[in-house]
C-alpha positions in Angstrom: -145.2 -21.9 49.8 -147.5 -25.0 49.5 -150.6 -25.4 47.6 -153.0 -26.8 50.1 -156.5 -26.8 48.8 -156.3 -27.3 45.2 -154.4 -30.2 43.7 -155.3 -32.0 40.4 -155.2 -35.8 40.5 -156.6 -37.8 37.7 -158.8 -35.0 36.6 -160.2 -34.4 40.2 -159.4 -31.2 42.0 -159.2 -31.6 45.9 -160.9 -28.8 47.9 -162.0 -28.0 51.3 -165.2 -30.2 50.8 -163.1 -33.3 50.4 -163.0 -34.0 54.2 -166.8 -34.0 54.2 -167.0 -36.2 51.1 -164.6 -38.7 52.7 -166.8 -39.0 55.7 -169.8 -39.7 53.6 -168.0 -42.4 51.7 -166.2 -43.9 54.6 -166.9 -47.5 53.2 -163.8 -47.0 51.1 -161.7 -47.2 54.3 -160.8 -50.1 56.5 -163.0 -50.1 59.7 -161.1 -48.7 62.7 -161.4 -51.8 64.8 -160.3 -54.1 62.0 -157.5 -51.6 61.2 -156.4 -51.8 64.8 -156.7 -55.6 65.3 -155.6 -57.0 62.0 -153.2 -54.3 60.6 -151.7 -52.6 63.6 -151.5 -55.2 66.2 -151.5 -58.1 63.7 -153.2 -60.4 66.1 -153.4 -64.0 65.0 -155.9 -66.9 66.3 -154.7 -68.2 69.6 -152.6 -65.1 70.5 -152.9 -63.9 74.1 -154.0 -60.3 74.2 -153.9 -58.2 77.4 -156.1 -55.1 77.4 -155.2 -52.4 80.0 -158.3 -50.4 80.7 -158.9 -47.4 82.9 -160.5 -48.1 86.4 -164.2 -48.7 86.1 -165.0 -45.4 87.8 -163.2 -43.4 85.1 -165.0 -42.1 81.9 -162.0 -40.8 79.9 -162.6 -43.7 77.6 -166.0 -44.6 76.5 -166.5 -48.2 77.9 -168.2 -49.1 74.7 -164.9 -48.8 72.8 -163.1 -51.4 75.1 -166.1 -53.7 74.9 -166.2 -53.5 71.1 -162.5 -54.2 70.7 -162.6 -57.1 73.1 -165.5 -58.6 71.2 -163.7 -58.3 68.0 -160.6 -59.7 69.4 -162.4 -62.7 70.7 -164.0 -63.1 67.3 -160.7 -63.1 65.8 -159.8 -66.0 67.9 -157.6 -64.2 70.5 -157.5 -65.2 74.2 -158.3 -61.8 75.9 -157.5 -60.9 79.4 -158.3 -57.5 81.1 -156.6 -55.4 83.7 -157.8 -52.1 85.2 -154.9 -50.6 87.1 -155.0 -47.2 88.8 -153.6 -44.4 86.8 -150.3 -43.3 88.3 -148.9 -39.8 87.7 -145.3 -40.7 87.3 -144.9 -44.2 85.6 -141.1 -44.4 85.5 -142.0 -48.2 85.5 -145.4 -49.7 85.0 -147.1 -51.3 87.9 -145.6 -54.7 88.6 -148.8 -56.6 88.1 -149.2 -54.9 84.8 -145.6 -55.8 83.8 -146.0 -59.5 84.8 -149.2 -59.8 82.7 -147.5 -58.2 79.7 -144.9 -60.9 80.0 -147.5 -63.5 79.7 -149.1 -62.1 76.5 -148.1 -61.8 72.9 -149.8 -58.4 72.7 -150.8 -55.6 75.1 -153.3 -52.9 74.2 -153.7 -49.8 76.3 -157.0 -48.1 76.4 -155.9 -46.0 79.4 -154.0 -42.8 80.2 -151.5 -45.1 81.9 -150.2 -46.0 78.4 -150.1 -42.4 77.2 -148.2 -41.3 80.3 -145.7 -44.2 79.7 -145.3 -43.7 76.0 -141.6 -42.9 76.4 -141.0 -45.4 79.3 -138.9 -48.4 78.0 -141.1 -51.6 77.8 -139.6 -54.9 79.1 -140.6 -58.4 77.8 -141.7 -59.6 74.4 -145.2 -58.4 74.4 -145.9 -56.2 71.3 -147.3 -52.9 72.9 -149.9 -50.6 71.3 -152.0 -47.7 72.6 -155.3 -46.8 71.2 -156.2 -43.1 71.2 -159.7 -43.6 69.8 -161.7 -42.9 72.9 -165.2 -42.8 71.6 -167.0 -45.0 69.0 -167.2 -42.2 66.5 -163.4 -41.9 66.6 -163.3 -45.6 65.5 -165.9 -45.1 62.9 -164.1 -42.1 61.1 -161.0 -41.7 58.8 -159.0 -40.9 62.0 -158.8 -44.6 62.8 -159.9 -46.0 59.4 -157.3 -44.9 57.0 -155.0 -47.9 56.3 -152.5 -48.2 59.2 -150.0 -49.7 56.8 -150.2 -46.6 54.6 -150.0 -44.2 57.5 -146.9 -46.2 58.9 -145.3 -46.1 55.5 -145.8 -42.3 55.4 -144.6 -41.9 58.9 -141.3 -43.8 58.1 -140.8 -41.9 55.0 -141.2 -38.6 56.8 -138.8 -39.7 59.7 -136.3 -40.9 57.2 -136.3 -37.4 55.6 -136.1 -35.6 59.0 -133.1 -37.8 59.9 -131.2 -36.7 56.8 -132.3 -33.0 57.0 -130.0 -30.3 58.4 -132.1 -27.3 59.2 -135.6 -26.6 60.6 -137.6 -23.4 61.1 -141.1 -23.0 62.8 -143.3 -19.9 62.5 -146.8 -19.0 63.4 -149.0 -16.0 62.9 -148.8 -14.8 66.6 -145.1 -14.3 66.1 -143.2 -17.5 66.7 -139.9 -17.8 64.7 -137.7 -20.6 65.9 -135.0 -22.5 64.2 -132.5 -25.1 64.7 -130.4 -27.9 63.3 -131.3 -31.5 63.3 -129.0 -32.8 66.0 -130.3 -36.4 66.4 -128.3 -38.5 68.9 -128.3 -41.3 66.3 -126.0 -39.1 64.3 -123.4 -39.5 67.0 -123.9 -43.2 67.6 -126.5 -42.7 70.3 -130.2 -43.5 70.4 -133.0 -41.1 69.5 -135.8 -40.5 71.8 -139.0 -42.4 70.4 -142.1 -43.9 71.5 -141.8 -47.2 73.4 -145.1 -48.4 72.0 -147.2 -48.4 68.8 -149.7 -45.5 68.5 -152.9 -46.2 67.0 -153.9 -44.4 64.9 -150.6 -43.0 63.6 -150.3 -39.6 65.3 -147.0 -38.0 65.0 -143.2 -38.7 64.6 -140.4 -39.1 67.2 -139.6 -35.6 68.9 -136.9 -33.4 67.3 -134.2 -32.5 69.8 -133.9 -28.8 70.5 -130.2 -28.5 71.6 -129.5 -25.8 69.0 -132.9 -24.1 69.1 -132.9 -20.3 69.0 -135.5 -17.5 68.4 -138.9 -16.5 69.8 -141.9 -18.6 70.8 -145.1 -16.8 71.0 -147.0 -18.6 73.8 -150.7 -18.0 74.2 -153.7 -19.4 76.0 -152.1 -21.7 78.5 -149.3 -23.8 79.7 -150.1 -27.5 80.4 -148.5 -30.7 81.3 -147.2 -32.8 78.5 -148.3 -36.0 80.2 -149.6 -36.7 83.7 -150.3 -33.7 86.0 -147.7 -33.8 88.8 -148.2 -30.4 90.3 -151.2 -28.3 91.6 -152.4 -26.3 89.7 -151.8 -28.5 86.6 -152.6 -25.7 84.1 -151.9 -22.0 84.0 -154.1 -19.9 81.7 -153.1 -16.3 80.7 -154.4 -13.6 78.4 -152.4 -12.2 75.5 -149.0 -13.3 74.2 -146.0 -14.1 76.2 -142.7 -14.1 74.0 -140.1 -16.6 75.2 -136.6 -15.9 74.0 -134.6 -19.0 73.3 -130.9 -19.5 72.9 -129.3 -22.8 72.3 -132.2 -24.7 73.7 -132.6 -22.7 76.9 -135.1 -20.0 77.8 -133.3 -16.8 78.2 -136.1 -14.4 78.8 -139.9 -13.6 78.8 -141.7 -10.5 77.7 -145.3 -9.4 77.1 -148.2 -8.5 79.3 -146.7 -8.1 82.9 -149.4 -10.3 84.5 -149.1 -13.0 82.1 -145.2 -13.1 82.2 -145.5 -13.2 85.9 -148.0 -16.2 85.7 -145.7 -18.1 83.3 -142.6 -17.3 85.6 -144.3 -18.7 88.6 -145.5 -21.7 86.9 -142.0 -22.6 85.7 -140.6 -22.0 89.2 -143.4 -24.2 90.7 -142.8 -27.1 88.4 -139.0 -27.0 88.3 -138.6 -26.7 92.1 -141.4 -29.2 92.9 -140.0 -31.8 90.5 -136.4 -31.1 90.4 -136.3 -30.5 86.7 -134.0 -28.2 84.6 -136.2 -25.0 84.5 -135.2 -23.5 81.3 -134.5 -26.6 79.1 -136.3 -26.8 75.8 -136.1 -30.6 75.1 -137.9 -31.3 71.7 -140.8 -30.7 69.5 -143.1 -32.4 67.1 -146.3 -31.8 65.2 -149.3 -34.0 64.3 -149.5 -35.8 61.0 -153.1 -37.2 61.1 -155.4 -34.7 59.3 -158.6 -36.3 60.6 -157.8 -35.5 64.2 -160.9 -33.5 65.3 -162.2 -31.9 68.7 -165.7 -30.4 68.9 -165.8 -29.6 72.6 -164.4 -26.5 74.5 -160.7 -27.0 75.1 -160.8 -24.4 77.8 -163.4 -26.4 79.7 -161.5 -29.9 79.4 -158.0 -29.2 78.6 -156.8 -32.8 79.4 -159.5 -34.1 77.1 -158.3 -31.8 74.3 -154.6 -32.4 74.9 -155.1 -36.2 74.8 -156.0 -36.0 71.2 -154.9 -32.8 69.7 -151.2 -33.5 69.4 -152.0 -35.8 66.4 -153.3 -32.8 64.4 -151.3 -30.9 61.8 -153.0 -27.7 63.4 -151.0 -28.2 66.5 -147.3 -28.2 67.3 -145.9 -28.5 70.8 -142.5 -28.2 72.5 -141.5 -30.4 75.5 -139.9 -28.1 78.0 -138.8 -27.9 81.6 -136.9 -31.1 81.6 -134.0 -33.2 80.3 -136.1 -36.2 79.1 -139.2 -36.6 77.0 -141.9 -35.5 77.2 -140.7 -32.8 79.7 -143.1 -31.2 82.2 -144.5 -28.2 80.5 -145.9 -28.0 76.9 -145.6 -24.9 74.7 -148.6 -24.8 72.3 -148.1 -23.5 68.8 -151.3 -23.3 66.8 -151.6 -23.6 63.0 -147.8 -23.8 62.6 -145.7 -23.5 59.5 -142.7 -25.7 59.4 -139.8 -25.6 56.9 -137.3 -28.4 56.6 -134.2 -27.4 54.7 -136.1 -24.6 53.2 -139.1 -26.7 52.1 -142.5 -26.3 53.5 -143.8 -29.4 55.2 -146.7 -27.8 57.2 -148.3 -24.6 56.3 -150.7 -22.8 58.7 -151.8 -26.0 60.2 -152.0 -28.1 57.0 -149.7 -31.0 56.3 -148.7 -30.0 52.8 -145.9 -32.6 52.7 -148.6 -35.0 51.7 -149.2 -33.0 48.6 -145.8 -33.7 47.1 -146.0 -35.8 43.9 -144.0 -38.7 45.4 -146.4 -38.8 48.5 -149.4 -38.6 46.3 -148.3 -41.5 44.4 -147.9 -43.5 47.5 -151.2 -42.5 48.8 -152.8 -43.3 45.5 -151.8 -47.0 45.9 -154.4 -47.3 48.7 -158.1 -47.3 47.8 -159.9 -44.4 49.6 -156.8 -42.8 51.0 -157.0 -39.8 48.7 -159.0 -38.1 51.4 -155.6 -37.5 53.2 -155.1 -34.7 50.8 -158.0 -32.7 52.2 -158.0 -30.0 54.9 -157.0 -30.7 58.4 -160.2 -31.1 60.7 -161.1 -28.5 63.3 -159.6 -29.0 66.7 -161.6 -26.3 68.5 -158.8 -23.6 68.4 
C-alpha cells in the first residue's frame, strides 16, 4: 500500500494541511492565465488566436474568465478573434465556420462545452488547439491552474509511458468494485490509441485505457450520466443503493442489487442504446484524474453537469466509458475514491494519487519551485 499523508522531504513532513498551506503561499506558482498563454499555448507576439466561447446567454463559464484571457492575450501581442457558436450535442465535426476560422489562426482556445464534447473528435488544419477547464476566476487563481504546465505535462508523459509498458491493471473501491484487465493498447499492434485531439488545460487525465479484456464487478452508485453531451431525455438516471455490474471481456453480462435500481439502470441502457444505435453492453475504456487540486464545493446532485465537467480531473474520481465503441461512449460509470494497481504497484489509493509520492517523481517535482504542494491530499469534490 502507499503512504499518502506523510513523506519526509528535506526534513519537512507533508501532511493533510499541505493543501491549505499551498493555497496561502500561491505566489510560488505561475499564475493560471500566464501558465495558459505562455506555457501551455506558447503564444508569441503577432500570433492569431481564435477564442471559441459559449453563446452570450449561457453561464456555464464565468464571462470574466474569457474577458481576462482575451485581455492578457492582447497584452502579449496576439491578434485575438472571438466566436460564440451554438453548443451542438453531437459534434462529429465542428461547425463549418468554426473550422474555417481555426484554419486562419495559429492557436484556437475553447472556453466552451463545444470543445469538451469534441475532445476526441479529430481536428483538421494547423491550428494548435487547447481547451481551458478553468470556468471561474477562482480556478485560474488556484494551484488547479497555476502549477507549472511544463511540469504537469512531463508527469503526464511519464505516467503514460509507464502505462504503455505495463501489463496488468486492477481497480477496486470500498463499495465493492473489483475489476481487472490487461493493457491492450492499439499501438501495441501497430494501431493508434484513442487520445485527446486537443491540449487540456490544466493537465487533467491521461488517454483512456482500453477495456477489451476487462472482467470483474463494478459497484455502481448514485447515478448514471452522459460522458459528454446529453443526447437523450432524461440525460441522467439517479438510483438508490448499489447496482453490481458483472463484466466479462469488456461486456456487461449481468446486473444485481436492489430490484428498483437494477430496473432503472436496465431501462436507461435500453433507452440510450436504442435511441443512439450504440452497442449496449460494451465497456470501452477508463481513466482517472491526476490533478490533486480539482475541487468542487457545490452540490453535485443539484447540478451534475457542472460537477462532471471538472471532477474527471480529480484522483478521487475514476470513470468508465460505456455503451459505445468509440470514446467517450454514451454512459459513464462513476467510481469514487478508487484504488488502482498497475502491475501490482499502487498508483492511486482511496482517491489519492500516490504515484506522485515515488522517489523518482518527487525528484522531478522538486525541480520546480512551489510544486511540492502536489504531494498533498486531493481536494474535496463534494462526494
